[in-house]
RODREN-957296 format. One record per residue: residue in one letter; x negated, y negated, z negated of N, C-alpha, C in turn. Coordinates in steps of 0.02 Angstrom, whole numbers, plus 50000, padded with zeros to 5 digits. Each point is the difference from the previous one (the first is absolute). Layout:
REM residues N
aXYZXYZXYZ/...
This chain:
REM residues 551
m507914611550292499415001249972499924999149923/a500444995149975499934998849929500355005049964/r500585003050030500355006149969499475005849997/q499665000850049499545006249994499444999249948/s499764993449992499524998749947500295000449938/d500714998549985500255000549933500085007949985/r500195003650051500105007249988499285003049988/r499564998450029499325002849992499754997749924/a500154994649977499824997949943500415003449948/a500605001450011500445003749949499785007149993/l499795003050058499745006850000499405000649959/s499564994850010499345000449962500194998649925/l500424996149985500164999449927500315006749975/d500425002750036500265006749979499495005149987/l499535000150048499455005049998499534998949935/v499884993249988499554998449949500415002249933/d500624998649997500445001649939499955007249989/s500085003950056500015007649997499375002549973/l499504997350023499285001749978499914998549924/k500254994649980499934997849929500535004849951/s500505003350037500465002849956499735007049976/t500155001649946499815007449973500465004950029/g500594998050010500525004750034499775002450064/f499664996050043499735001650069499505005349996/w499494998049958499505004849987500235006849969/s500504999349948500285005749973500295004650050/a500364997450054500355003150054499445003650051/i499464996550009499505002250040499665006049966/g499864999149937499715005449956500375005950000/a500704999049987500435005549997500015004650064/v500084996450056500045003150063499355004450018/v499474996049992499325003150016499855006349951/g500194998849933499865004749947500415006350017/l500644999350021500425005250014499765004250054/i499764996950055499745002850062499395004549978/a499524995949958499395003849990500135005149950/t500485000449957500135005549951500275005350039/v500484999350046500325005650031499465003450050/t499584995950039499465002350039499545003349959/g499724998049944499545003449961500255006649973/l500585000549980500345006149975500075005350053/v500244997750064500005004750056499385003250021/v499484995450009499375002550017499685004349947/f500044998449935499805003949945500325007850005/l500585000750021500415005949998499825004150062/t499744996950055500035003650062499295000650030/v499524995449984499345000650030499405000149941/d499825006249995499515001849951499354995550006/e499834999350062499354996550009500024992249980/l500584997450000500084992849989500274998249928/r499985005249955500314999749937499754993749958/n499314999449999499724994249966500174993150025/f500044999550067500244994150026500744998649986/a500385005750004500724999549981500104997749926/v499605002349955500034998049931499904992049991/s499464997950039499914993049999500574995150024/v500275002950060500564996850024500624999849956/l500135005949965500545000249952499874995349943/i499414999149975499874996149944500124992950015/i499754998150067500114993150022500744998850006/g500415004750027500714998750008500334999049933/l499855004249947500304999449934499744993349964/v499434997650013499804993649973500294994750034/l500154999750062500444995050036500705000449971/l500285005249997500705000049971500014997849925/f499495001849964499974996649930499934992550001/i499634997250046499804992950005500704996850018/a500345003250052500634996850028500514999849938/l500075005449960500425000449945499814993749950/v499404999349985499754994949948500134993150029/l499894999350063500064992550028500734997850002/s500435004950017500744997950001500465005149970/p499995000949939500415005649973500744998350006/r500264993950003500704998750003500195000850071/a499604998950050500185001350069500105007550016/i499515003949969499985007150006500685002349968/a500164997849945500605002449963500584999350032/v500094993250031500584997950033500095004750072/f499405000750026499995004650064500215006849985/m499765003249942500185006649982500775000549983/a500264994549967500755000149984500404999550057/g499784997450056500414998650061500095006050039/r500404999150051500185006050039499375002350037/q499564995750027499435002750036499555003549950/g499934997849938499625002949945500215007449990/r500654999749994500335007149988499895004450058/y500134997850061499815004150055499245002350005/g499634994949983499265001950002499785004949947/a500294999049938499895005649947500275006250016/n500595000950030500265006950021499555002450055/i499734996250049499515002750045499395002449969/a499814996149956499305002049968500135006449956/v500585000949959500105005549970500055006450048/m500394998550053500065005150044499335003050032/t499574994950012499355001350032499605004149947/i499924997949939499635003549951500225006449988/a500715000549997500295007449987499855004650060/f500014996650061499755004850058499325001949996/f499544995149980499285002449990499945005249947/i500324999549943500045004849945500215006750027/i500554999850032500285007050024499485003150053/m499704996150040499495003350049499435002549964/i499804996449949499395002649954500185006249971/l500615000349968500145006449964500115005650053/i500304998150061500085006250050499325002150019/n499514995650011499355001850025499605003849939/f500164998449940499665003449941500265006949995/l500675001050009500265006349991499765004550064/l500004996950060499735004250056499265001749992/f499654995649972499255001249989499995006249950/r500394999749950499965005949948500215006250023/s500444999850048500275006750027499615002450054/p499835007050000499645003650049500375000750069/t500624998550000500375001150053499914994950057/r499875002150064499814995750054500445002550060/v500154995150041500365001050064499644998150056/d499715004550035499584998950060500474999150059/v500064994350023500514999350057499645000150074/t499325001249999499605000350059500275006450040/a499995000150065500235005150043499605007149981/t499354999349990499565005249992499785001749926/r500334996649952499835000549933499274998549983/v499654995050034499364998949988499744998049929/f500564997749964499774997749933500175005049948/s500195005950016500165004949949499445005149994/l499915002749938499555005149988500295006350026/s499555004850016500235006150031500245004649947/q500405004550009500275004649954499405004149972/q499485001250036499455003749973499664996449943/t499924992750018499664995949945500424999849941/e500644998950006500415000349944500005005749957/k499905006250024500025005949964499315000549966/v499474997750034499324999749969500084996449934/l500284994150006499974995149945500505002149949/e500505003250010500515002549955499725006149959/a499505003850036499705005549973499424998349952/l499784993749993499474998049959500075001649933/e499665004249970500085001749923499484996949956/k499504996450034499414997249959499994992450028/p499834995549952499974992950012499434998950062/v500124996050049499554998250051500054993050011/r499394996750005499944992950009499604998150062/a500294995750037499554998150062499754993349982/n499335000050013499594993549986499764996650069/a500354994950016499984997350066499434994149994/f499455000050031499474995650002500044995650058/f500274994049986500074994750055499774993649972/v499684995750043499784993449978500574994750013/p500274997449949500584995050013499784994550040/g500434997650037499834994250044499615001750062/d499835006150014499625001150061500485000850055/t500094995850048500494999550050499905006450050/r499395002350003499845005850050500365006149970/t500195001149935500295005449973500714998649970/a500274994250009500634998049973500565004750030/f499985002250063500505004450024499935006449970/d499385003450000499895006049970500225000549923/r499914994549969500144999649921500765000249999/q500394996850042500714999749998500325006750013/q499655003650051500225006450021499835005249949/a499404999049962499935004849945500424999149942/e500154993749984500464998449945500695002650015/d500194999050060500705002750011500035007049995/l499505003750022500055007749989499905002549929/l499594997049963499875001649935500604998849954/n500374993750020500584997749959500555005950012/e500125002250066500445004650007499805006949968/f499365002250003499845005549964500144999749923/s499884994049970500115000249931500745000149983/r500504997550047500695000749992500225007449999/r499605004450031500255006550012499755004349942/s499514998149961499805004349957499774996249927/s500205002149948499814996049937499345001749981/n499675005250031499275002049990499554996750043/f500224995650044499564996550043499994993249987/t499384996949987499914992149992499424997950037/y499944993550013499484997150044499784993849970/r499404997750015499774992849981499554998550059/f499904993350004499574997050051499414996949960/v499385001450029499374998349967499644995650046/d499694994249978499514996150039499345002849990/p499735004450052499335003149994499394994849993/e500114993350013499474995649992500064996549938/l500594998949970500044997049936499955005449941/n500205005950010500005005849955499505005150022/r499374998050001499485004450027499875006549957/s500184999649937499965005249955500525005950019/v500564997650013500525004450025499825004050065/a499784995650051499805002950065499495004649989/v499444999149958499465004849984500335006649971/q500464999449951500295005549965500325004750054/y500344997550046500315004050058499575001250058/d499344997850001499505001650050500284996250066/v500244993549994500184997050060499494995850025/r499785001150060499474996250038500284996650058/e500555002750029500314996650050500734998549985/y500244994950024500744998949995500244995150052/p500715000250013500565002749953499945008350003/v500235002449938500045007449993500525000649949/v500305005550002500495001949942499755006649965/v499795000049940499835005849967500545002949956/f500225006150014500495003349963499675004449945/e500304999149939499685003549940500505003349960/d499825006549986500445003849959499794998149918/l500434996949969499814996849935499825004549939/e500145006850017499895005349953499335003350011/t499865001550058499385002950021499434995050026/t500224994250008499554994350030499755001950065/a500325005150037499785001550067500274994050048/q499514998350048500104994550046500005001950076/q500334996150042499975000850062500104993650037/g499524997050038500044993950032500295000550069/v500434994950019500285000050067499914993250032/f499735000450057499874993850039500574998250054/n500425005650026500424998650047500724998649953/l500264994550012500514998049962500775002050029/t500035006950003500645002750030500285004449950/e500665002150006500455003549955499605007049996/q499845003050058499735006650000499315000349960/d499624995150009499314999649970500094999249920/f500534995749980500144999749930500205005249969/v500415004650029500295005749978499395005649991/t499614999950058499385004449997499574998049936/g499904993749991499634997849941500265002749934/i500654999749989500355002549949499895007549984/l500015003350057499995007850000499305001549981/v499504996950030499305001549982499914998049925/a500144994449979499914997849930500215004649954/t500655002550015500405004349952499745007350007/g499615001850046499745006950003500475004750042/v500474996950038500435004050039499635001950064/q499885007350014499655001750060500444999750059/q499664997150049500324998650061499945006550047/k500515002450038500015005650035499594997450069/r499655005250026499664998350060500225003750060/i500104995450053500305002650066499404999350053/y499935005250043499545000150050500395000550069/y499684995550046500295000150069499495002450048/l500145005650044499505003250039499784995350056/t499334999850011499684996250055499555005250041/g499794996750060499545004050042500345002950058/h500624999050010500405003850053500384994250037/q499834994350002500384994450028500654999349964/e500045000849936500624999549964500154992049993/a500664998849980500084992849981499674999049929/a499584994949998499614998849933499954992849994/l499534997749955499854993249992499674996450055/s500324994350018499804997150067499894992449986/r499984997649944499914992549981499294998350019/d499934994650036499394996750017499714996749940/v499395001149974499664997249944499964992350009/a499794998050060499814993650015500684995550006/t500515002550040500554996050016500595001749958/g500025006149966500585001949960500605002250045/e499875000850064500555001950045500075007849998/t500615002550013500085007650002500295001250069/d499925006650011500205003150071500655002649989/e500454999250044500695002050005500035007849986/e499525004050021500045006749998499675002449931/g499734995849955499675002049939500595001549948/l499635002749942500485001849944499824995449943/d499774994150003499814995949949500614998249958/f500564998350027500564997449950500285005949962/a499945006050027500225006349964499505001749943/l499394999050016499475000949945500074994649945/q500134993950018500144994749951500605002049963/g500515002450028500575001849970499885005049943/m499645005350013499815004949948499604996849947/q499604995350016499594996349945500464995749959/r500554997050031500474996149961500375005149956/d500115006050021500335005349948499465002749955/n499444997649995499555001049947499585007150010/y499865001650064499635005550017499334998250025/q499425004149979499374998950036500025002950071/v499854996450049500025002850069499314999850028/r499785006250030499385000750025499995003950064/a499524998950041499895003750066499695006249986/l500195005350048499665006449993499875002250067/n499325001650005499735003050064499785007049975/l500375005650030499865006349979499345002750031/k499804996750055499285002850023499474997949953/q500064994549964499534997349961500095003649927/d500625000149978500175002249927500085007349999/g500235003650056500015006949996500645002849974/s500344996349954500635002349973500384994049965/v500625001849991500414995149964499824999249931/p499844993949968499825000149931500475002349955/e499735002949941500455002849947500514995049972/d499834993649999500404994549968500454997650046/a500055002850067500504997850048500735000849971/a500414995349994500815000849982500255001350062/i499844996650062500365000850061499544999050055/l500025003550056499574999150054500504998050061/i499774994550032500424997150051499695001450071/i500345002450046499805000550072500484996350045/a499724994650026500494995150039499774999150072/g500365004150045499904998350069499345001950030/p499765006249983499335001850036500045001450068/k499424998750038499975000150068499515006450025/r499595001949951499515005150016500065006349954/d499855005950016500115006249963499504999949942/l500305004049951499585002349945499545005250028/d499345001249969499665005450019500145005149949/t499685006350005500205005549958499924998449930/d499454997049978499834998549930500464994749975/e500244995750033500464995249979500665003249996/m500185004250036500645003149998500045004649935/d499465002949987499865004149938500064995249936/a499694994350003500044995549947500714997249988/v500374998750047500644997749990500435005949976/m499975005850022500335005549977499835002249927/d499324998749990499825001749929500304995349953/y500064993550015500284995149954500755001849990/l500375002150056500725001949985500045006549958/i499585004850010499945006149958499934998149931/r499644995249982499884997849930500594995749975/g500534999750039500624996049974500074993350025/g499614998650054499964992750027500594997350024/k499914993850008500704996550026499744995350057/m500325000350056499884995950058500574996150033/v499834994750021500494995950045499675000350070/v500385003250051499755000750066500464996350054/l499684996050040500334996350050499725001350067/l500375004050039499795003350062500424997150061/d499674997250051500394998250061500055005850049/p500384998950050500145006250048499365002650032/d499484995450007499345002350028499475001349955/a500245002249932499535002049956499605006650017/p499415000549977499625005450018500205006749971/d499935005850029500315006149978499805002149934/t499414998449978499685002649937500424998249942/y500294994250007500464997549945500665003749996/r500205002050058500615003850008499865007149971/q499415002350014499795007049973499984999849923/v499764995049971499964999649923500784999449974/l500414996250025500634999349981500415006150011/a499895003850056500335006050014499875005249941/e499425000049972499915004749945500464998849941/w500254993850000500524998549943500644999250023/g500175003250060500715000750022500294994050035/l499484995650027500254994050040499794999850071/l500524998450040499915000050073500024992550023/i499514997350036500084992850020499955000450076/g500594996050027500054999650070499474996450038/s499995000550071499524996450037500374995450047/n500645000449998500364995150049500374994649954/p500054993450028500304995449960500825000449999/i500224997049948500795000649988500314993250036/a500505001650033500384994350031500695000049965/d500244994549980500714999549965500344994250029/l500555001650030500414995550033500424995849955/i500115002549938500494996649959499684995649952/s499475002249968499644996249945499274999250022/n499894993750025499344998850026499844992349990/v499434998250021499744993049993500074996550061/a500494995050008500054995650055500125003350072/g500405005849988500125004150063499455003650024/e499455000749965499445005150020500145006749970/a500215004350046500225006249974499405004249960/k499454998650026499345003849968499764996749931/s500364995749981499934996849930500545000949957/p500115006349974500555002249958500024995649939/m500594998649978500134996449936500375004449951/a499825000649941500345003549946500424995049956/q500725001049997500334995249965500485003549947/n499994996749943500395003049942500765000450023/s500204995650038500674999050021500275005450051/n499415003850022500175005450052499905006949966/a499834999949937499915006149957499395002950029/q499424996650016499435002550026499475000949945/f500164999149939499565001649946500285004849956/v499645005249975500195005749964499834997349921/s500605000149964499924996749926499715006149962/s499764997149940499735004649948500525004849973/g500654998150010500555004649978499945006550027/l499725000550056499935006450040499285002649998/t499504996049991499335002849995499664999049945/n500254995949954499694998149939499324995650009/i499924997350061499504995750014500174993450022/p499924994949949500314993150012499634995250039/i499585002750053499564995250039500414995150041/v500625002050028500394996150043500614997949972/d500135000249934500624998749973500184992750005/q499504995349997500164992849998499864997050067/l499865003750054499894997550060500584998250045/n499964995350039500574997850040499865001550087/v499414997350013499835000450073499245001550000/v499805005250049499305001350005499945001650082/f499494997650031499955001550076499315003150010/f500025004050055499355003750029499914997350065/t499425000750031499854999650068499665006250024/d500205003150057499745005750026499895005449947/a500585001349963499945005249946500185007250029/t499775005049970500185006750018500335003149947/a500215006750014500445003549957499555003749944/v500345000849946499665003849942500555005549982/q499755006149999500545006049982499635005949969/p500325003949966499735005649973499805005450052/i499475003449992499745004250046500435006450010/l500375001449942500545005350007500674997449978/p500555003250020500594998149975500044999549928/l500344994949967500054998849931500165006449959/q500435004250025500175006249965499395005349998/d499624998950049499465004950005499384998149963/l500004993949975499424997749965499905003949931/p499355001649982500005003649930500144995549946/t500285003649950500224995449937499514995549967/y499375002150007499424994949970499964994150043/l500284999250059499924994250041500734996550011/t499954993449992500674996950015499784994250047/y500564999050045499924994450050500654995349986/s499844993949995500514994649993499964994150045/s500534998550033500044994350052500014993949956/l499674994850026500034993049976500434995450042/t499854999750065500334995850051500045003750065/r500554998450040500065002750066500254995750045/s499995001950061500344996850054500725002050010/t500394996450039500695000950014500165006250046/p500575002550001500175005750046499934997750072/a499984993750014499954997550072499244999150019/s499585004049974499294999650005499715006750036/w499404999250030499745006250035499224999049997/l499685006250015499274999350010499924998650078/e499644993850011499894998350070499395003250030/t500145004250046499445003450035499634996750055/h500404994050026499714996250050499914992649980/a499434998749965499894993649959500064994350052/e499975000150062500054994050047500774999150012/e500435004649992500714999450016500465002549938/v500244994849967500335001749944500795001350017/n500085006450016500705002650017500045007149976/y500635000949972500095006949972500095005050066/d499585004749990499995005750052500215006749969/p500675001950006500155006349968499635005750013/g499655000450050499605005750021499344999949964/d499704994349991499364999649965499974997749932/d500434994849981499964996749937500495003949947/i499705000049939500345003649946500354994249962/q500715001449989500414995149971499904999949919/g500094994749969499864999449930500685001049961/p500044998449935499454995849966499415003249974/f499534995849985499325002849981499744996149937/d499675003649959499744997349942499344995850020/i499894993949977499414996650016499554999249937/g500335001649936499565000049948500245005849952/a499565003849970500265005949956499395001349953/v500275003749954499555002249941499935007849995/v499435002549989499895006949987499655001049927/q500365004549968499695001649928499895007750002/a499405002249984499825006450010499555002349941/g500125006649979499625002849949499505005050040/a500045000350066499485004250034500094998050075/t499555001850033500054999350076500515004650034/l500214998750059500515004050033499755007550002/t499345000950006499745007050006499945002849930/g500074996249948500035003349926499414998149960/q499494995750021499444998449963500294995349947/p499925001849942500334995949944499564994249986/v500384994549968499644993849974499655001949929/t499404998649995499595002849942500094996149936/a500204993250004500074996249945500625002449958/q499895000349942500545002849953500554994749992/d500575002450005500594996049996500074994150045/t499745000950059499934994350050500155003450070/i500424995750040500095002350064499744994950051/a499865001850060499804995550051500624995750033/k499904993550008500484996550031499744995650054/v500395000050057499884996250058500584995950020/v499944993650006500494995450034499724999050072/v500365001350048499794999750071500534995850038/f499754995550043500434995950045499715000950073/g500475000650045499775000650070499884993350032/d499664995549964499864993850028499494995949947/s499514996650030499574997149960500094991650007/d500344998550050500084992250015500414996649944/f500435002749972500374996549946499634997749946/a499415003849988499644998149944499374995550019/r499914999250067499394995750016500184992549990/n499484996050006500114992849983500554996650040/k500135001950066500434996650042500695000849975/f500245005649969500695001649978500065000849930/f499444998949964500095002049927500494996149968/f500054994050005500464995349961500674999550042/s500125003750044500664999450035500515005149970/s500554997049986500615004249973499715003149932/d500135006249986499805003449947499405004650002/n499684998850055499395004150018499495001049950/a499834994149966499505000849948500245003949939/d500614999449980500325003449949500065007350013/l500105002350061500035007050017499295003249986/f499464996550025499355003049991499774999549925/l500104994849967499794999749934500325004149954/n500705000150009500425004549956499785008150014/s499795001550054499755006650010499325000949957/v499614995350006499375000249960500215000349917/n500434996649981500214999349930500265007049981/w500425002750043500265006449982499515005849993/l499474999850051499545005749997499614998849941/a499854993349976499614998949942500365000449933/e500625002250005500455000749945500204993949966/d499884994650030500124993149966500774998550023/y500415003949968500684999450033500304992849985/e499754997049943500284993349975499804994850050/l499515001050045499764995550046500434999550065/i500405005650008500335000050068500594994849996/s499944995250046500494994350001499864996750067/i500414994050000499954995150048499584994849987/r499444998850032499504994549974500174993250025/p499794995149963500114993250020499444999350065/k500234995950051499624999150052499494994649988/l499504999650044499494995049989500244993050020/i499584994849978500264993550011499974998650078/p500614998650031499934998850072499784993450016/f499744999750056499734992750030500504998150047/r500334994049986500494997950046499754993450027/e500044999350065499744993950032500474996950041/l500104993050007500484997250041499534997050052/v500115002250066499614998050056500484995250042/v499734993550013500394995650034499614997050051/n500294997350053499624995550049500014993349978/q499694996050047499914992649976500734996750000/r500455001650047500684997650002500385001549935/e500015006149982500285002449940499754997549939/r499274998850001499774997449940500214992249996/d500014995950057500204993649992500704999249976/f500465004550025500685000149982500095001249920/i499575004649979500065001649925499814994149961/k499434996250025499694994549960500534993949999/w500174998650057500414993950011500715000949965/s500285006250012500675001049973499935000049921/s499505002549974499925000349925499934993249976/w499684995150038499894992949974500674996650001/f500425000250064500524996250008500715002649990/v500085006350010500665002749988500324999349926/p499595002349954500354999049934500144992649978/p499564994650017500224993649988500614997450041/v500035002250066500584998050033500675003249977/i499945006649977500575002649972500264996849939/m499484998149950500214996249944500234993150017/l499804996950053500264993450021500705000950023/i500165005450042500715000550015500395001549949/l499855004449953500395000549942500144994449956/a499484995549997500074994149961500544995550035/i499874999450067500524995750035500705002849998/f500095006749999500615002449990500344998849938/v499635000749944500264998349936500194993549987/w499554994950029500144993249994500674998250046/w500105003350056500614998450033500625002649967/r499945005249967500605002349958500144995849940/r499484997349972500114996149940500114992850011/r499954997650056499974992350011500764997649990/
């Protein structure tokens, strides 16, 4: 007991002597100061929201290091001259050099417009259409983004808008942007007639023309730029009134029907077209400003006046995209027959190239040479496509042999089935019957360009010909399959070609995918407990192994 009392007394004396020693407090200050300095520097460089706090921590750390140096300069000098000091100095120099190199790399990458999008669907890349619009800017354009700083409700929207505007500014030296607080800078908000926000107002700095945008998407930003700079958008009409595929989005819920044409219509809007519905019974004719008329999967016949209106539009040099299924009404076949096109009524079955073994869902693949390149047709619609599939498609063909077509009318194939295909006459049994079924290959998509009808009625518009892109299927463009494979690009490229926007013909980036991990309770518990215990156990095993090797 006496020895334990003596040890306690000795420890107490040592502790008191340490507390009285300036070297002890110098060491404490040096350690805490070093930790605070490094922590403050790292937080300052990585977390924007905590920069003020990081500066405070950094100042405290530097002050503690200074105090440690003042309290015991000799001990610091001896430590720095020793082996541990040299090692520590080397580590400090290497750490500082590492941070300097990382800062320089980040600065150079920030200044460079080059980006590498490693996402599977290129969700962070601007579309080729947007890049071309920005590169074509000849006048200075400024985006005025009105957001209230610190508003947590719009923080995500602000970041989304800033990311897009930053990418826009990198693509064009004529594009700039600024963020304005509409509550603090009321005069600026009044100048741009901003009553609701957040909003982005695009402004042509030469003409002071303005266009406000509330939807913070790439397509709406490009539309705002085009309107502000006076670029006229081409207008596309899609036929309604005959149970065609059309807009199906529910206003209340935002849900779309699988059979609708919503995604295709949005795709045309993203390509900077104005898209409007057309009911020929109400309007009587196709408007003069129609760049393209789209007829997608009608179920009811055109009446006589409507047929005349469509024919009159083509006679005026109109352009159409027609998507007809095997059960399409005859009046549409009659209109197309006037322009040298024959649309089948039986579905195509393809044994070699199909979807999941479904012979009546033919697939067109570039590897099978099922696309006809622009080298043969001078029509680049399918040049960049790899795979497109159709469901219950029918054949498209010229109404006369190619050699018998008049010189003012040309027929060009876009995509076709394989030679192991046929027109199935018995829909309930998919089997090739040489007696009834006609063997392929068959065109599923084709283009007709004509200066007159097959009967010789000329196109009246000067220096203009009628153009029709026709497909023997409408399902590939409906909501259910629009984003599958290259279906969207086939439809939108056809629109771009008819509108003579050849620079827009491309492979578009896909929309942001929603990926969800669905697990049951057992899998959830495994993920939770394994993430808590497996890493520490692995580290412990490695530590024991290292200790065993070095003992």
